[in-house]
Chimera marker file (.cmm) of the C-alpha trace (Angstrom):
<marker_set name="trace">
<marker id="1" x="5.473" y="-10.066" z="5.759" r="1" g="1" b="0" radius="0.5"/>
<marker id="2" x="7.584" y="-8.142" z="3.201" r="1" g="1" b="0" radius="0.5"/>
<marker id="3" x="10.780" y="-10.032" z="4.033" r="1" g="1" b="0" radius="0.5"/>
<marker id="4" x="8.889" y="-13.299" z="3.587" r="1" g="1" b="0" radius="0.5"/>
<marker id="5" x="7.787" y="-12.243" z="0.100" r="1" g="1" b="0" radius="0.5"/>
<marker id="6" x="11.303" y="-11.210" z="-0.918" r="1" g="1" b="0" radius="0.5"/>
<marker id="7" x="12.589" y="-14.566" z="0.289" r="1" g="1" b="0" radius="0.5"/>
<marker id="8" x="9.763" y="-16.389" z="-1.539" r="1" g="1" b="0" radius="0.5"/>
<marker id="9" x="10.685" y="-14.838" z="-4.873" r="1" g="1" b="0" radius="0.5"/>
<marker id="10" x="14.196" y="-16.293" z="-4.688" r="1" g="1" b="0" radius="0.5"/>
<marker id="11" x="12.690" y="-19.739" z="-5.274" r="1" g="1" b="0" radius="0.5"/>
<marker id="12" x="10.758" y="-18.878" z="-8.429" r="1" g="1" b="0" radius="0.5"/>
<marker id="13" x="12.281" y="-20.768" z="-11.345" r="1" g="1" b="0" radius="0.5"/>
<marker id="14" x="9.333" y="-21.904" z="-13.434" r="1" g="1" b="0" radius="0.5"/>
<marker id="15" x="6.016" y="-20.589" z="-14.687" r="1" g="1" b="0" radius="0.5"/>
<marker id="16" x="4.270" y="-22.838" z="-12.148" r="1" g="1" b="0" radius="0.5"/>
<marker id="17" x="6.375" y="-21.317" z="-9.350" r="1" g="1" b="0" radius="0.5"/>
<marker id="18" x="5.277" y="-17.869" z="-10.541" r="1" g="1" b="0" radius="0.5"/>
<marker id="19" x="1.610" y="-18.933" z="-10.620" r="1" g="1" b="0" radius="0.5"/>
<marker id="20" x="1.847" y="-20.292" z="-7.077" r="1" g="1" b="0" radius="0.5"/>
<marker id="21" x="3.494" y="-17.043" z="-5.967" r="1" g="1" b="0" radius="0.5"/>
<marker id="22" x="0.742" y="-14.941" z="-7.570" r="1" g="1" b="0" radius="0.5"/>
<marker id="23" x="-1.965" y="-17.023" z="-5.897" r="1" g="1" b="0" radius="0.5"/>
<marker id="24" x="-0.226" y="-16.636" z="-2.523" r="1" g="1" b="0" radius="0.5"/>
<marker id="25" x="0.043" y="-12.890" z="-3.121" r="1" g="1" b="0" radius="0.5"/>
<marker id="26" x="-3.678" y="-12.794" z="-3.885" r="1" g="1" b="0" radius="0.5"/>
<marker id="27" x="-4.439" y="-14.633" z="-0.644" r="1" g="1" b="0" radius="0.5"/>
<marker id="28" x="-2.281" y="-12.137" z="1.217" r="1" g="1" b="0" radius="0.5"/>
<marker id="29" x="-4.136" y="-9.254" z="-0.426" r="1" g="1" b="0" radius="0.5"/>
<marker id="30" x="-7.509" y="-10.750" z="0.499" r="1" g="1" b="0" radius="0.5"/>
<marker id="31" x="-6.378" y="-11.089" z="4.107" r="1" g="1" b="0" radius="0.5"/>
<marker id="32" x="-4.386" y="-7.863" z="4.469" r="1" g="1" b="0" radius="0.5"/>
<marker id="33" x="-5.114" y="-5.669" z="1.438" r="1" g="1" b="0" radius="0.5"/>
<marker id="34" x="-6.184" y="-2.596" z="3.402" r="1" g="1" b="0" radius="0.5"/>
<marker id="35" x="-2.783" y="-2.656" z="5.131" r="1" g="1" b="0" radius="0.5"/>
<marker id="36" x="-0.829" y="-2.605" z="1.854" r="1" g="1" b="0" radius="0.5"/>
<marker id="37" x="0.814" y="0.711" z="1.014" r="1" g="1" b="0" radius="0.5"/>
<marker id="38" x="-0.525" y="0.417" z="-2.565" r="1" g="1" b="0" radius="0.5"/>
<marker id="39" x="-3.917" y="-1.126" z="-1.938" r="1" g="1" b="0" radius="0.5"/>
<marker id="40" x="-5.755" y="0.107" z="-5.017" r="1" g="1" b="0" radius="0.5"/>
<marker id="41" x="-5.085" y="-0.602" z="-8.663" r="1" g="1" b="0" radius="0.5"/>
<marker id="42" x="-3.895" y="2.904" z="-9.581" r="1" g="1" b="0" radius="0.5"/>
<marker id="43" x="-1.348" y="3.041" z="-6.759" r="1" g="1" b="0" radius="0.5"/>
<marker id="44" x="-0.285" y="-0.559" z="-7.337" r="1" g="1" b="0" radius="0.5"/>
<marker id="45" x="0.349" y="-0.033" z="-11.069" r="1" g="1" b="0" radius="0.5"/>
<marker id="46" x="2.219" y="3.204" z="-10.373" r="1" g="1" b="0" radius="0.5"/>
<marker id="47" x="4.404" y="1.429" z="-7.819" r="1" g="1" b="0" radius="0.5"/>
<marker id="48" x="4.869" y="-1.472" z="-10.245" r="1" g="1" b="0" radius="0.5"/>
<marker id="49" x="6.255" y="0.931" z="-12.856" r="1" g="1" b="0" radius="0.5"/>
<marker id="50" x="8.571" y="2.503" z="-10.273" r="1" g="1" b="0" radius="0.5"/>
<marker id="51" x="9.758" y="-0.921" z="-9.138" r="1" g="1" b="0" radius="0.5"/>
<marker id="52" x="10.470" y="-1.993" z="-12.717" r="1" g="1" b="0" radius="0.5"/>
<marker id="53" x="12.546" y="1.155" z="-13.168" r="1" g="1" b="0" radius="0.5"/>
<marker id="54" x="14.493" y="0.593" z="-9.946" r="1" g="1" b="0" radius="0.5"/>
<marker id="55" x="14.872" y="-3.182" z="-10.033" r="1" g="1" b="0" radius="0.5"/>
<marker id="56" x="18.618" y="-2.987" z="-10.728" r="1" g="1" b="0" radius="0.5"/>
<marker id="57" x="19.142" y="-1.200" z="-7.414" r="1" g="1" b="0" radius="0.5"/>
<marker id="58" x="16.949" y="-3.735" z="-5.633" r="1" g="1" b="0" radius="0.5"/>
<marker id="59" x="19.002" y="-6.593" z="-7.045" r="1" g="1" b="0" radius="0.5"/>
<marker id="60" x="22.283" y="-4.844" z="-6.196" r="1" g="1" b="0" radius="0.5"/>
<marker id="61" x="21.154" y="-4.659" z="-2.566" r="1" g="1" b="0" radius="0.5"/>
<marker id="62" x="19.521" y="-8.068" z="-2.204" r="1" g="1" b="0" radius="0.5"/>
<marker id="63" x="20.648" y="-10.447" z="-4.951" r="1" g="1" b="0" radius="0.5"/>
<marker id="64" x="23.830" y="-9.124" z="-6.577" r="1" g="1" b="0" radius="0.5"/>
<marker id="65" x="24.079" y="-12.099" z="-8.940" r="1" g="1" b="0" radius="0.5"/>
<marker id="66" x="20.744" y="-11.183" z="-10.628" r="1" g="1" b="0" radius="0.5"/>
<marker id="67" x="20.603" y="-9.315" z="-13.919" r="1" g="1" b="0" radius="0.5"/>
<marker id="68" x="17.314" y="-7.524" z="-14.560" r="1" g="1" b="0" radius="0.5"/>
<marker id="69" x="17.945" y="-7.535" z="-18.297" r="1" g="1" b="0" radius="0.5"/>
<marker id="70" x="17.664" y="-11.333" z="-18.353" r="1" g="1" b="0" radius="0.5"/>
<marker id="71" x="13.971" y="-11.210" z="-17.484" r="1" g="1" b="0" radius="0.5"/>
<marker id="72" x="11.422" y="-11.586" z="-20.234" r="1" g="1" b="0" radius="0.5"/>
<marker id="73" x="9.796" y="-8.203" z="-19.782" r="1" g="1" b="0" radius="0.5"/>
<marker id="74" x="7.455" y="-8.880" z="-22.701" r="1" g="1" b="0" radius="0.5"/>
<marker id="75" x="5.981" y="-11.880" z="-20.908" r="1" g="1" b="0" radius="0.5"/>
<marker id="76" x="5.298" y="-9.803" z="-17.785" r="1" g="1" b="0" radius="0.5"/>
<marker id="77" x="3.706" y="-7.093" z="-19.936" r="1" g="1" b="0" radius="0.5"/>
<marker id="78" x="1.594" y="-9.658" z="-21.791" r="1" g="1" b="0" radius="0.5"/>
<marker id="79" x="0.417" y="-11.146" z="-18.486" r="1" g="1" b="0" radius="0.5"/>
<marker id="80" x="-0.604" y="-7.732" z="-17.151" r="1" g="1" b="0" radius="0.5"/>
<marker id="81" x="-2.378" y="-6.765" z="-20.365" r="1" g="1" b="0" radius="0.5"/>
<marker id="82" x="-4.193" y="-10.078" z="-20.555" r="1" g="1" b="0" radius="0.5"/>
<marker id="83" x="-5.350" y="-9.831" z="-16.940" r="1" g="1" b="0" radius="0.5"/>
<marker id="84" x="-7.401" y="-6.741" z="-17.847" r="1" g="1" b="0" radius="0.5"/>
<marker id="85" x="-9.823" y="-8.854" z="-19.889" r="1" g="1" b="0" radius="0.5"/>
<marker id="86" x="-9.254" y="-12.462" z="-18.765" r="1" g="1" b="0" radius="0.5"/>
<marker id="87" x="-12.378" y="-14.184" z="-17.455" r="1" g="1" b="0" radius="0.5"/>
<link id1="1" id2="2" r="1" g="1" b="0" radius="0.2"/>
<link id1="2" id2="3" r="1" g="1" b="0" radius="0.2"/>
<link id1="3" id2="4" r="1" g="1" b="0" radius="0.2"/>
<link id1="4" id2="5" r="1" g="1" b="0" radius="0.2"/>
<link id1="5" id2="6" r="1" g="1" b="0" radius="0.2"/>
<link id1="6" id2="7" r="1" g="1" b="0" radius="0.2"/>
<link id1="7" id2="8" r="1" g="1" b="0" radius="0.2"/>
<link id1="8" id2="9" r="1" g="1" b="0" radius="0.2"/>
<link id1="9" id2="10" r="1" g="1" b="0" radius="0.2"/>
<link id1="10" id2="11" r="1" g="1" b="0" radius="0.2"/>
<link id1="11" id2="12" r="1" g="1" b="0" radius="0.2"/>
<link id1="12" id2="13" r="1" g="1" b="0" radius="0.2"/>
<link id1="13" id2="14" r="1" g="1" b="0" radius="0.2"/>
<link id1="14" id2="15" r="1" g="1" b="0" radius="0.2"/>
<link id1="15" id2="16" r="1" g="1" b="0" radius="0.2"/>
<link id1="16" id2="17" r="1" g="1" b="0" radius="0.2"/>
<link id1="17" id2="18" r="1" g="1" b="0" radius="0.2"/>
<link id1="18" id2="19" r="1" g="1" b="0" radius="0.2"/>
<link id1="19" id2="20" r="1" g="1" b="0" radius="0.2"/>
<link id1="20" id2="21" r="1" g="1" b="0" radius="0.2"/>
<link id1="21" id2="22" r="1" g="1" b="0" radius="0.2"/>
<link id1="22" id2="23" r="1" g="1" b="0" radius="0.2"/>
<link id1="23" id2="24" r="1" g="1" b="0" radius="0.2"/>
<link id1="24" id2="25" r="1" g="1" b="0" radius="0.2"/>
<link id1="25" id2="26" r="1" g="1" b="0" radius="0.2"/>
<link id1="26" id2="27" r="1" g="1" b="0" radius="0.2"/>
<link id1="27" id2="28" r="1" g="1" b="0" radius="0.2"/>
<link id1="28" id2="29" r="1" g="1" b="0" radius="0.2"/>
<link id1="29" id2="30" r="1" g="1" b="0" radius="0.2"/>
<link id1="30" id2="31" r="1" g="1" b="0" radius="0.2"/>
<link id1="31" id2="32" r="1" g="1" b="0" radius="0.2"/>
<link id1="32" id2="33" r="1" g="1" b="0" radius="0.2"/>
<link id1="33" id2="34" r="1" g="1" b="0" radius="0.2"/>
<link id1="34" id2="35" r="1" g="1" b="0" radius="0.2"/>
<link id1="35" id2="36" r="1" g="1" b="0" radius="0.2"/>
<link id1="36" id2="37" r="1" g="1" b="0" radius="0.2"/>
<link id1="37" id2="38" r="1" g="1" b="0" radius="0.2"/>
<link id1="38" id2="39" r="1" g="1" b="0" radius="0.2"/>
<link id1="39" id2="40" r="1" g="1" b="0" radius="0.2"/>
<link id1="40" id2="41" r="1" g="1" b="0" radius="0.2"/>
<link id1="41" id2="42" r="1" g="1" b="0" radius="0.2"/>
<link id1="42" id2="43" r="1" g="1" b="0" radius="0.2"/>
<link id1="43" id2="44" r="1" g="1" b="0" radius="0.2"/>
<link id1="44" id2="45" r="1" g="1" b="0" radius="0.2"/>
<link id1="45" id2="46" r="1" g="1" b="0" radius="0.2"/>
<link id1="46" id2="47" r="1" g="1" b="0" radius="0.2"/>
<link id1="47" id2="48" r="1" g="1" b="0" radius="0.2"/>
<link id1="48" id2="49" r="1" g="1" b="0" radius="0.2"/>
<link id1="49" id2="50" r="1" g="1" b="0" radius="0.2"/>
<link id1="50" id2="51" r="1" g="1" b="0" radius="0.2"/>
<link id1="51" id2="52" r="1" g="1" b="0" radius="0.2"/>
<link id1="52" id2="53" r="1" g="1" b="0" radius="0.2"/>
<link id1="53" id2="54" r="1" g="1" b="0" radius="0.2"/>
<link id1="54" id2="55" r="1" g="1" b="0" radius="0.2"/>
<link id1="55" id2="56" r="1" g="1" b="0" radius="0.2"/>
<link id1="56" id2="57" r="1" g="1" b="0" radius="0.2"/>
<link id1="57" id2="58" r="1" g="1" b="0" radius="0.2"/>
<link id1="58" id2="59" r="1" g="1" b="0" radius="0.2"/>
<link id1="59" id2="60" r="1" g="1" b="0" radius="0.2"/>
<link id1="60" id2="61" r="1" g="1" b="0" radius="0.2"/>
<link id1="61" id2="62" r="1" g="1" b="0" radius="0.2"/>
<link id1="62" id2="63" r="1" g="1" b="0" radius="0.2"/>
<link id1="63" id2="64" r="1" g="1" b="0" radius="0.2"/>
<link id1="64" id2="65" r="1" g="1" b="0" radius="0.2"/>
<link id1="65" id2="66" r="1" g="1" b="0" radius="0.2"/>
<link id1="66" id2="67" r="1" g="1" b="0" radius="0.2"/>
<link id1="67" id2="68" r="1" g="1" b="0" radius="0.2"/>
<link id1="68" id2="69" r="1" g="1" b="0" radius="0.2"/>
<link id1="69" id2="70" r="1" g="1" b="0" radius="0.2"/>
<link id1="70" id2="71" r="1" g="1" b="0" radius="0.2"/>
<link id1="71" id2="72" r="1" g="1" b="0" radius="0.2"/>
<link id1="72" id2="73" r="1" g="1" b="0" radius="0.2"/>
<link id1="73" id2="74" r="1" g="1" b="0" radius="0.2"/>
<link id1="74" id2="75" r="1" g="1" b="0" radius="0.2"/>
<link id1="75" id2="76" r="1" g="1" b="0" radius="0.2"/>
<link id1="76" id2="77" r="1" g="1" b="0" radius="0.2"/>
<link id1="77" id2="78" r="1" g="1" b="0" radius="0.2"/>
<link id1="78" id2="79" r="1" g="1" b="0" radius="0.2"/>
<link id1="79" id2="80" r="1" g="1" b="0" radius="0.2"/>
<link id1="80" id2="81" r="1" g="1" b="0" radius="0.2"/>
<link id1="81" id2="82" r="1" g="1" b="0" radius="0.2"/>
<link id1="82" id2="83" r="1" g="1" b="0" radius="0.2"/>
<link id1="83" id2="84" r="1" g="1" b="0" radius="0.2"/>
<link id1="84" id2="85" r="1" g="1" b="0" radius="0.2"/>
<link id1="85" id2="86" r="1" g="1" b="0" radius="0.2"/>
<link id1="86" id2="87" r="1" g="1" b="0" radius="0.2"/>
</marker_set>
């Protein structure tokens, strides 16, 4: 399943693509959440921070043309913060 998710992220170009991806990830969690390595919020957020720190290495190994500094990190942070209280 992990390789499928990595491949799926290569096609994300728009906000709508990202929304579709998040909804698919949610469906995967609902079906297989207990099998995830980081299957609770604390572990997931900790891993998310570690992944953000190491994303350059990930890109070097999987998508060498990507530049992590081009991402809008503020938007990702705003999405995560908003999700805490969004109804």
